[in-house]
MOPAC internal coordinates of N, CA, C and O (Angstrom, degrees):
PM7 1SCF
backbone

  N    0.0000 0     0.00 0     0.00 0    0    0    0
  C    1.4472 1     0.00 0     0.00 0    1    0    0
  C    1.5261 1   108.44 1     0.00 0    2    1    0
  O    1.2310 1   121.86 1   -30.51 1    3    2    1
  N    1.2985 1   114.05 1   149.49 1    3    2    1
  C    1.4536 1   119.65 1  -177.96 1    5    3    2
  C    1.5198 1   109.49 1  -118.42 1    6    5    3
  O    1.2310 1   120.99 1   -40.23 1    7    6    5
  N    1.3242 1   115.71 1   139.77 1    7    6    5
  C    1.4646 1   121.31 1   175.77 1    9    7    6
  C    1.5104 1   108.01 1   -92.15 1   10    9    7
  O    1.2310 1   120.65 1   -47.82 1   11   10    9
  N    1.3349 1   116.36 1   132.18 1   11   10    9
  C    1.4647 1   122.52 1  -179.32 1   13   11   10
  C    1.5121 1   109.90 1  -126.81 1   14   13   11
  O    1.2310 1   120.59 1   -22.20 1   15   14   13
  N    1.3124 1   116.48 1   157.80 1   15   14   13
  C    1.4662 1   122.61 1   175.28 1   17   15   14
  C    1.5151 1   108.11 1   -79.49 1   18   17   15
  O    1.2310 1   120.69 1   -45.55 1   19   18   17
  N    1.3372 1   116.28 1   134.45 1   19   18   17
  C    1.4647 1   121.17 1   177.66 1   21   19   18
  C    1.5205 1   106.33 1  -136.57 1   22   21   19
  O    1.2310 1   120.03 1   -83.15 1   23   22   21
  N    1.3287 1   117.55 1    96.85 1   23   22   21
  C    1.4555 1   121.46 1  -173.20 1   25   23   22
  C    1.5232 1   108.52 1    65.06 1   26   25   23
  O    1.2310 1   120.81 1    53.38 1   27   26   25
  N    1.3244 1   116.06 1  -126.62 1   27   26   25
  C    1.4649 1   120.60 1   177.02 1   29   27   26
  C    1.5216 1   112.38 1   -93.26 1   30   29   27
  O    1.2310 1   120.01 1  -174.21 1   31   30   29
  N    1.3136 1   117.58 1     5.79 1   31   30   29
  C    1.4662 1   122.56 1  -176.31 1   33   31   30
  C    1.5232 1   110.48 1  -114.04 1   34   33   31
  O    1.2310 1   121.83 1    -3.42 1   35   34   33
  N    1.3210 1   114.10 1   176.58 1   35   34   33
  C    1.4566 1   121.03 1   172.83 1   37   35   34
  C    1.5221 1   108.31 1  -111.92 1   38   37   35
  O    1.2310 1   120.28 1   -30.80 1   39   38   37
  N    1.3101 1   117.07 1   149.20 1   39   38   37
  C    1.4623 1   121.86 1  -178.59 1   41   39   38
  C    1.5180 1   109.68 1  -134.07 1   42   41   39
  O    1.2310 1   121.33 1   -27.61 1   43   42   41
  N    1.3281 1   115.05 1   152.39 1   43   42   41
  C    1.4551 1   121.85 1   176.08 1   45   43   42
  C    1.5250 1   107.73 1  -118.00 1   46   45   43
  O    1.2310 1   120.31 1   -49.57 1   47   46   45
  N    1.3066 1   117.01 1   130.43 1   47   46   45
  C    1.4592 1   121.35 1   176.61 1   49   47   46
  C    1.5246 1   107.52 1   -91.89 1   50   49   47
  O    1.2310 1   120.78 1   -57.09 1   51   50   49
  N    1.3326 1   116.12 1   122.91 1   51   50   49
  C    1.4657 1   121.12 1  -177.48 1   53   51   50
  C    1.5253 1   110.51 1   -88.43 1   54   53   51
  O    1.2310 1   120.20 1   -40.47 1   55   54   53
  N    1.3112 1   117.22 1   139.53 1   55   54   53
  C    1.4659 1   120.14 1   177.22 1   57   55   54
  C    1.5337 1   110.68 1   -65.51 1   58   57   55
  O    1.2310 1   120.58 1   -32.77 1   59   58   57
  N    1.3101 1   116.50 1   147.23 1   59   58   57
  C    1.4670 1   122.36 1  -177.39 1   61   59   58
  C    1.5287 1   111.78 1   -57.24 1   62   61   59
  O    1.2310 1   119.85 1   142.61 1   63   62   61
  N    1.3267 1   117.90 1   -37.39 1   63   62   61
  C    1.4733 1   120.59 1   179.38 1   65   63   62
  C    1.5224 1   111.29 1   -60.94 1   66   65   63
  O    1.2310 1   120.11 1   138.27 1   67   66   65
  N    1.3349 1   117.39 1   -41.73 1   67   66   65
  C    1.4554 1   121.70 1   179.43 1   69   67   66
  C    1.5265 1   110.73 1   -68.02 1   70   69   67
  O    1.2310 1   120.52 1   140.48 1   71   70   69
  N    1.3201 1   116.61 1   -39.52 1   71   70   69
  C    1.4708 1   121.34 1   178.18 1   73   71   70
  C    1.5249 1   109.91 1   -60.73 1   74   73   71
  O    1.2310 1   120.07 1   135.28 1   75   74   73
  N    1.3185 1   117.47 1   -44.72 1   75   74   73
  C    1.4702 1   121.48 1   178.66 1   77   75   74
  C    1.5241 1   110.91 1   -65.99 1   78   77   75
  O    1.2310 1   120.25 1   136.54 1   79   78   77
  N    1.3293 1   117.12 1   -43.46 1   79   78   77
  C    1.4586 1   121.53 1  -177.94 1   81   79   78
  C    1.5262 1   111.70 1   -62.21 1   82   81   79
  O    1.2310 1   120.14 1   140.65 1   83   82   81
  N    1.3250 1   117.33 1   -39.35 1   83   82   81
  C    1.4658 1   121.74 1  -179.40 1   85   83   82
  C    1.5281 1   112.59 1   -86.73 1   86   85   83
  O    1.2310 1   120.22 1   171.21 1   87   86   85
  N    1.3315 1   117.19 1    -8.79 1   87   86   85
  C    1.4618 1   120.56 1  -178.83 1   89   87   86
  C    1.5184 1   112.06 1    67.20 1   90   89   87
  O    1.2310 1   120.68 1  -142.29 1   91   90   89
  N    1.3282 1   116.31 1    37.71 1   91   90   89
  C    1.4712 1   120.85 1  -176.82 1   93   91   90
  C    1.5177 1   111.72 1   -79.87 1   94   93   91
  O    1.2310 1   121.96 1   -31.53 1   95   94   93
  N    1.3397 1   113.85 1   148.47 1   95   94   93
  C    1.4628 1   119.63 1   171.53 1   97   95   94
  C    1.5198 1   107.54 1  -139.17 1   98   97   95
  O    1.2310 1   120.64 1   -14.89 1   99   98   97
  N    1.3109 1   116.38 1   165.11 1   99   98   97
  C    1.4616 1   120.79 1  -177.17 1  101   99   98
  C    1.5263 1   110.36 1   -56.10 1  102  101   99
  O    1.2310 1   120.85 1   -46.31 1  103  102  101
  N    1.3229 1   115.97 1   133.69 1  103  102  101
  C    1.4591 1   121.13 1   179.85 1  105  103  102
  C    1.5215 1   113.71 1    96.30 1  106  105  103
  O    1.2310 1   119.90 1   164.10 1  107  106  105
  N    1.3353 1   117.79 1   -15.90 1  107  106  105
  C    1.4666 1   120.48 1   177.27 1  109  107  106
  C    1.5232 1   109.66 1   -65.19 1  110  109  107
  O    1.2310 1   121.38 1   -26.10 1  111  110  109
  N    1.3148 1   114.97 1   153.90 1  111  110  109
  C    1.4532 1   121.37 1   174.91 1  113  111  110
  C    1.5272 1   107.86 1  -107.02 1  114  113  111
  O    1.2310 1   121.46 1   -35.81 1  115  114  113
  N    1.3236 1   114.80 1   144.19 1  115  114  113
  C    1.4589 1   119.67 1   177.07 1  117  115  114
  C    1.5200 1   108.67 1  -121.53 1  118  117  115
  O    1.2310 1   121.43 1   -21.25 1  119  118  117
  N    1.3224 1   114.86 1   158.75 1  119  118  117
  C    1.4548 1   121.36 1   176.26 1  121  119  118
  C    1.5200 1   107.87 1  -120.94 1  122  121  119
  O    1.2310 1   120.70 1   -43.82 1  123  122  121
  N    1.3056 1   116.26 1   136.18 1  123  122  121
  C    1.4615 1   122.07 1   177.64 1  125  123  122
  C    1.5204 1   108.02 1  -109.98 1  126  125  123
  O    1.2310 1   120.82 1   -47.99 1  127  126  125
  N    1.3275 1   116.03 1   132.01 1  127  126  125
  C    1.4548 1   121.99 1  -179.55 1  129  127  126
  C    1.5206 1   108.81 1  -132.57 1  130  129  127
  O    1.2310 1   120.08 1   -42.47 1  131  130  129
  N    1.3407 1   117.46 1   137.53 1  131  130  129
  C    1.4706 1   118.24 1   174.34 1  133  131  130
  C    1.5275 1   109.82 1   -67.43 1  134  133  131
  O    1.2310 1   120.39 1   -38.77 1  135  134  133
  N    1.3036 1   116.86 1   141.23 1  135  134  133
  C    1.4638 1   120.98 1   173.49 1  137  135  134
  C    1.5315 1   108.29 1  -140.14 1  138  137  135
  O    1.2310 1   120.51 1     4.13 1  139  138  137
  N    1.3018 1   116.63 1  -175.87 1  139  138  137
  C    1.4677 1   120.04 1  -174.55 1  141  139  138
  C    1.5316 1   113.45 1   -66.52 1  142  141  139
  O    1.2310 1   119.75 1   163.32 1  143  142  141
  N    1.3273 1   118.08 1   -16.68 1  143  142  141
  C    1.4707 1   120.76 1   179.59 1  145  143  142
  C    1.5216 1   112.48 1  -105.24 1  146  145  143
  O    1.2310 1   119.43 1  -177.89 1  147  146  145
  N    1.3141 1   118.70 1     2.11 1  147  146  145
  C    1.4599 1   121.78 1  -178.10 1  149  147  146
  C    1.5112 1   110.07 1   132.74 1  150  149  147
  O    1.2310 1   120.52 1    73.59 1  151  150  149
  N    1.3348 1   116.62 1  -106.41 1  151  150  149
  C    1.4606 1   121.89 1   178.80 1  153  151  150
  C    1.5100 1   110.72 1  -120.20 1  154  153  151
  O    1.2310 1   120.84 1   -41.38 1  155  154  153
  N    1.3227 1   116.00 1   138.62 1  155  154  153
  C    1.4618 1   121.49 1   173.97 1  157  155  154
  C    1.5256 1   107.03 1  -104.96 1  158  157  155
  O    1.2310 1   120.59 1   -42.19 1  159  158  157
  N    1.3104 1   116.48 1   137.81 1  159  158  157
  C    1.4585 1   122.38 1  -179.82 1  161  159  158
  C    1.5196 1   108.06 1  -113.90 1  162  161  159
  O    1.2310 1   120.49 1   -47.43 1  163  162  161
  N    1.3386 1   116.66 1   132.57 1  163  162  161
  C    1.4552 1   119.12 1   173.10 1  165  163  162
  C    1.5192 1   108.84 1  -141.52 1  166  165  163
  O    1.2310 1   121.35 1   -29.17 1  167  166  165
  N    1.3103 1   115.03 1   150.83 1  167  166  165
  C    1.4580 1   121.16 1   179.51 1  169  167  166
  C    1.5160 1   108.58 1   -80.17 1  170  169  167
  O    1.2310 1   120.56 1   -47.56 1  171  170  169
  N    1.3177 1   116.54 1   132.44 1  171  170  169
  C    1.4619 1   121.23 1   174.64 1  173  171  170
  C    1.5195 1   108.25 1   -73.00 1  174  173  171
  O    1.2310 1   120.40 1   -29.23 1  175  174  173
  N    1.3038 1   116.85 1   150.77 1  175  174  173
  C    1.4740 1   120.89 1  -179.45 1  177  175  174
  C    1.5248 1   110.25 1   -61.66 1  178  177  175
  O    1.2310 1   121.40 1   -40.57 1  179  178  177
  N    1.3193 1   114.92 1   139.43 1  179  178  177
  C    1.4661 1   120.69 1   176.03 1  181  179  178
  C    1.5225 1   108.99 1   -80.31 1  182  181  179
  O    1.2310 1   120.14 1   -25.91 1  183  182  181
  N    1.3426 1   117.34 1   154.09 1  183  182  181
  C    1.4731 1   119.75 1  -179.04 1  185  183  182
  C    1.5266 1   113.79 1   -52.30 1  186  185  183
  O    1.2310 1   119.88 1   139.34 1  187  186  185
  N    1.3284 1   117.84 1   -40.66 1  187  186  185
  C    1.4701 1   119.68 1  -178.74 1  189  187  186
  C    1.5314 1   111.30 1   -67.65 1  190  189  187
  O    1.2310 1   120.21 1   150.18 1  191  190  189
  N    1.3363 1   117.21 1   -29.82 1  191  190  189
  C    1.4607 1   120.26 1   176.50 1  193  191  190
  C    1.5325 1   111.15 1   -71.62 1  194  193  191
  O    1.2310 1   120.71 1   141.78 1  195  194  193
  N    1.3173 1   116.24 1   -38.22 1  195  194  193
  C    1.4631 1   120.37 1   177.15 1  197  195  194
  C    1.5236 1   110.13 1   -64.12 1  198  197  195
  O    1.2310 1   120.61 1   134.79 1  199  198  197
  N    1.3454 1   116.44 1   -45.21 1  199  198  197
  C    1.4707 1   120.44 1   178.83 1  201  199  198
  C    1.5211 1   111.64 1   -61.95 1  202  201  199
  O    1.2310 1   120.22 1   139.53 1  203  202  201
  N    1.3271 1   117.18 1   -40.47 1  203  202  201
  C    1.4676 1   120.13 1   178.96 1  205  203  202
  C    1.5267 1   110.26 1   -61.79 1  206  205  203
  O    1.2310 1   120.27 1   140.22 1  207  206  205
  N    1.3280 1   117.08 1   -39.78 1  207  206  205
  C    1.4531 1   120.45 1   177.56 1  209  207  206
  C    1.5163 1   112.00 1   -65.23 1  210  209  207
  O    1.2310 1   120.16 1   140.37 1  211  210  209
  N    1.3293 1   117.30 1   -39.63 1  211  210  209
  C    1.4630 1   120.97 1   178.39 1  213  211  210
  C    1.5231 1   111.45 1   -67.29 1  214  213  211
  O    1.2310 1   120.19 1   144.58 1  215  214  213
  N    1.3222 1   117.24 1   -35.42 1  215  214  213
  C    1.4688 1   120.42 1  -179.74 1  217  215  214
  C    1.5266 1   111.84 1   -65.02 1  218  217  215
  O    1.2310 1   120.22 1   153.85 1  219  218  217
  N    1.3305 1   117.18 1   -26.15 1  219  218  217
  C    1.4617 1   120.23 1   177.68 1  221  219  218
  C    1.5222 1   111.89 1   -65.41 1  222  221  219
  O    1.2310 1   120.15 1   155.95 1  223  222  221
  N    1.3263 1   117.33 1   -24.05 1  223  222  221
  C    1.4636 1   121.08 1  -179.52 1  225  223  222
  C    1.5258 1   112.77 1   -89.37 1  226  225  223
  O    1.2310 1   120.05 1   172.81 1  227  226  225
  N    1.3162 1   117.52 1    -7.19 1  227  226  225
  C    1.4673 1   120.88 1  -177.63 1  229  227  226
  C    1.5196 1   110.03 1   -55.62 1  230  229  227
  O    1.2310 1   120.69 1   -50.38 1  231  230  229
  N    1.3267 1   116.28 1   129.62 1  231  230  229
  C    1.4467 1   121.35 1   177.01 1  233  231  230
  C    1.5122 1   114.56 1    84.36 1  234  233  231
  O    1.2310 1   119.35 1  -177.98 1  235  234  233
  N    1.3201 1   118.84 1     2.02 1  235  234  233
  C    1.4609 1   120.78 1  -178.41 1  237  235  234
  C    1.5303 1   113.02 1   -95.16 1  238  237  235
  O    1.2310 1   120.02 1   171.31 1  239  238  237
  N    1.3148 1   117.58 1    -8.69 1  239  238  237
  C    1.4494 1   120.48 1   178.85 1  241  239  238
  C    1.5234 1   109.44 1   -87.23 1  242  241  239
  O    1.2310 1   119.55 1   -29.50 1  243  242  241
  N    1.3380 1   118.46 1   150.50 1  243  242  241
  C    1.4573 1   120.68 1   179.04 1  245  243  242
  C    1.5195 1   110.98 1   -64.99 1  246  245  243
  O    1.2310 1   121.16 1   -28.43 1  247  246  245
  N    1.3310 1   115.39 1   151.57 1  247  246  245
  C    1.4619 1   120.41 1   177.97 1  249  247  246
  C    1.5244 1   109.84 1   -68.96 1  250  249  247
  O    1.2310 1   120.37 1   -28.73 1  251  250  249
  N    1.3112 1   116.90 1   151.27 1  251  250  249
  C    1.4582 1   121.31 1   176.20 1  253  251  250
  C    1.5116 1   112.19 1    86.62 1  254  253  251
  O    1.2310 1   121.12 1    -0.40 1  255  254  253
  N    1.3280 1   115.47 1   179.60 1  255  254  253
  C    1.4723 1   119.25 1  -177.72 1  257  255  254
  C    1.5286 1   111.27 1   -69.33 1  258  257  255
  O    1.2310 1   121.42 1   -30.42 1  259  258  257
  N    1.2995 1   114.90 1   149.58 1  259  258  257
  C    1.4557 1   121.29 1   177.85 1  261  259  258
  C    1.5276 1   109.00 1   -90.52 1  262  261  259
  O    1.2310 1   120.58 1   -41.66 1  263  262  261
  N    1.3164 1   116.49 1   138.34 1  263  262  261
  C    1.4612 1   121.08 1  -179.65 1  265  263  262
  C    1.5312 1   108.99 1  -113.36 1  266  265  263
  O    1.2310 1   121.00 1   -55.49 1  267  266  265
  N    1.3084 1   115.70 1   124.51 1  267  266  265
  C    1.4666 1   120.55 1   178.44 1  269  267  266
  C    1.5331 1   110.63 1   -63.59 1  270  269  267
  O    1.2310 1   120.59 1   139.22 1  271  270  269
  N    1.3386 1   116.48 1   -40.78 1  271  270  269
  C    1.4663 1   120.38 1  -179.86 1  273  271  270
  C    1.5137 1   111.70 1   -63.46 1  274  273  271
  O    1.2310 1   120.33 1   136.22 1  275  274  273
  N    1.3443 1   116.98 1   -43.78 1  275  274  273
  C    1.4743 1   120.02 1   178.21 1  277  275  274
  C    1.5293 1   110.66 1   -64.47 1  278  277  275
  O    1.2310 1   120.71 1   140.36 1  279  278  277
  N    1.3012 1   116.25 1   -39.64 1  279  278  277
  C    1.4753 1   119.93 1  -178.82 1  281  279  278
  C    1.5322 1   110.60 1   -64.62 1  282  281  279
  O    1.2310 1   120.20 1   144.48 1  283  282  281
  N    1.3135 1   117.23 1   -35.52 1  283  282  281
  C    1.4673 1   120.99 1  -178.95 1  285  283  282
  C    1.5253 1   112.51 1   -93.49 1  286  285  283
  O    1.2310 1   119.59 1   174.87 1  287  286  285
  N    1.3281 1   118.39 1    -5.13 1  287  286  285
  C    1.4608 1   125.88 1   175.76 1  289  287  286
  C    1.5313 1   112.75 1    38.13 1  290  289  287
  O    1.2310 1   121.88 1  -108.18 1  291  290  289
  N    1.2878 1   114.01 1    71.82 1  291  290  289
  C    1.4776 1   118.65 1  -177.83 1  293  291  290
  C    1.4686 1   111.26 1   -78.10 1  294  293  291
  O    1.2310 1   120.10 1   180.00 1  295  294  293

């Protein structure tokens, strides 16, 4: 991959194989993490994926107000 100037920033052009493998589309955000081979690239969750995960928890919380003291059972 090559780093290029883009306005006042730097940009990396991703190879098409990596884009397909990660299922990337325009506007997606990626996260770069150091690993034992250099850098690992992963796609950040899209808003609709985050919402879908939150919807799975719907109805699993106890009814009524939540108490910090009860939760920590002092």
